[in-house]
N, C-alpha and C positions, 0 to 999 in steps of 0.2 A: 504494499498501501505506501502511495506518494503521500510525503506529508502536505497538507492543504498550504504551510507555513503558520506561522506567528506571528499573532496582530498586534504592533506594540505601540503606545503611546508617539505621538510625533510631536507632539506639544512642545516636549524639552530635553531634544537631541542634543549629547553630548559630541563635538570631534575630537579626534585624536590630541588635538593640542589642548583639550576641557574645555573649548570655548561653548559656550552655549549655538546650536544653531537654531535659530527661526526662520520655524516652516515658513512658506507663501500662501498655506491658508491652513486653521487648525481643524481643515473639516479631511485634513488629509493625511493619513499614519501611513509609515511604513509596512512591507511585511519583511519579515525575514523568510528569504527561502530560495529556492534556485528554480528557474522559472524554465517551463516547458512549451512546448506549438502542438498543436495536433496535425497532421500530415493528411492534404484531401487527395485523394483523387477519385474519381466517379465515384463517391462518396461522401455522405452529408449528416448533421446532425437535425433531426425536426423535434422543434417545441411546438407541444400544443399548444390554441390560440388560448388567451385567459383575459378578460375586459384588462386588464394593465395592460397588454401589450395591444389594445385596440387603438392606436394612436390617431388624431384626426387631427391635431393644432402644431404644435409647436415638439420638434425632433432632433436630438442628436443623436449620431452613433458613431463610436471611434473603435478601431479596430487594430491589431497588430500582426501585420503579413509580411509574408516573404513569398510569392508567388513564382510560380518556375515558367507560366505560361498566362497571356492574360486572360484565359478560360476554354473551354473545350469549344466553343462556337467558334467558325475563321474567322471571322471578327472578334473574338474574346469572348464578351461578354459572362466573364465568371463571378460569382455573386458570391461576396461576400457576406451578406445579408437580403434578404428576401420575403416581403411579405405580399405578392401579389401585385407587380406595378402597376399591373392593369386597372386594379380598381382601388391598394394599399400603396406601398410603399418597396425599392430596392434601392441597395445599394454597390454597384455593381464598376467591375473594371471593365474599362472598354482598350482595345486594342486600334481597330483603325474605322466605324462602322462611318457612314458616310450621313449617317444625322449629327454625324459633330465630336472632332476632337481625334488625337492619338494616341495611347498612351498614358489615358488617363481616368479619370474617376467619370460615374455618371451616377446622380440620381434621379429615381423614377419618383412619379407621381400622378396615379387618373392616366398613366401613357402620355404622361408628358417627360424629357426625358433633360435634366438640367445637367452641363457639363464643365468640367473642370477646365483649366488651365489645359496645355498639350507638354504630350513627356513631363509629367510629374511622377508616371508610376515608373523604375525600374523590377525587370526581374532578377531574379537569386539575389536579391536584397531586402535582409529586413527595415521593414519601414512600419512608422506610423501612420494611419489614415482616420481622417473624421470629415463629416459632415453635419454640417445645421441646418436646417430650414426652417423660416420664419412661417408658421401658418397666416397668419398675417398679408406680410409686405410678399411672403411666396418667394423669397431670396433664397436661395441655396448658395453657400459659404466653403470653398473644401478647402482641405490640412493635410499638410503630409510633412510630416517627422515636427510640426508645433509650427510650420510656417505656412500663411494664404498660399493657396494654390487655387485661385479662382473663385468666380462668382459669378451667377446667373439668375433673374429673374426671370418666374415663370406666369402663369396666368391663372392658375386651378393649387387649392391645398389639397390635403389628403384625406381620399375618401376613406370613411369606414369597412374593416370586412370581417370577418371569421375565422380565416384562412390558416392554418399552421404555419408557424415562422420556420422556414428553415437557413441554416448555413450554411454556405457551401455549394447551392444546390439552389436553383429557378423551382418556385415551386409548380409551374404550369410543364415543363416539359426538363426533361435532362439535356440542361447547361450548367456544368462545372465549374468550381474553383479548383485549380489546379495548383498546390503551393501549401504551404505554413501559414497558418493564422493563431496566433497566439492567444486571443484575447477578442472579447466583444461588448463594450458595452452601449446601454440606451438609455437616454435621458426623454424626458417629455418637457427636456427647456427647451432654450439655445445660450449653448455654453459660451461663455468668451473665448477670443484667444488666448487669456493668460490660464485658463483652465484649461483647454487645449494642452495649450505647453507643457503644463504640469505633469500632466503624465506620460505625455511622449517623451521614450526613451527613458523614463522612471516609472517601469513598472511595481516594481517593491515598495507600492505603497498600497494603501486601500483608498479607491475615489471617494471625491463627495457623494456623501450616500442621498444628497436634498433630490427628490427629486429623479431618484436612480432606479428605470423599470427594471434593466438586468443587466447583468456582470456575470459573464461566462469568464472564467479563467483557464478552463483547459489541463487543470493541474491532475489528474483523478487518476493518471496511468490507465497500468493494465485492468484493475480493480473494476472498470466499466463491464469487462467480459463475463464477470460476476456480478452482473444486474445493476451495478451503482450508476445512477444518474448521473451525466453531464450535468451538474451542477449549477444553478444560479443563484451566486452570493448576496445578491440585491437584497434578498430577505421576502420577495414576489413570488417564490415557488415555480419560476418560469423552467421548469427544468428540463434539460434534452436527453433521447436517447439517438445514440449511433446506428446509424441505416447507411445501409450499402457493405461494400467492401472495404471496410479499412483492413489493412496489414498490420500483421505482429508489432511490427516495427513503425507505427503509426507516432507513438509519441517520440518527439525528437527534445531532446534535452539540447538547452542553449548554453550553459554554464553561467547565463547570469545572475549575480547571487547579491 
């Protein structure tokens, strides 16, 4: 069994020279432990629908990824998280689809594509990606490794839906994310750039729990094979299950301490 890590108060942490380190936010705490990621390859995580996942206003999605391709479709379309973009929302990799952009990120809501800047995603590289969507202004803002990666404003918000949430696959067809996903967080509010930067590259902290809908850390390891779910650490019990053919070496240790 892999340890999920020890949660430590981050409000009074001492540096090696005995200085007190003041955190950037008292709402974030350190996690002591190593980081694992889950290797996706024609396999995915299925999370049953719940009222907390029926987000129709503001949303922020953060994920740690190391893609080996942009997805199994010729134009990429690797799903990081999918809640059926035709009626709900999706966070996607894009290779070179004519609808817009190359080697970037898309946020899809009610079949409207909002596109990041070009060439912000690299293959075989670990990256922290995020998107925020304002349900009033319909503006999507993209971030890679804590830095802005484009904005686009749409004309429509997020529709309500009751389909299951999938990590690593499209809801409506077998289009997959290929590579490693280290974590996924979903908030029902628009995070500031400082909040996004705080988590990027520093996954050994507990994120701000205010308005946190789901937090999948992918730390379960091989215990999942014995019936343990992919745990949602937000407290909302949006636990998932592994679907498809996950190989026995799916859990990748990154060495992050």
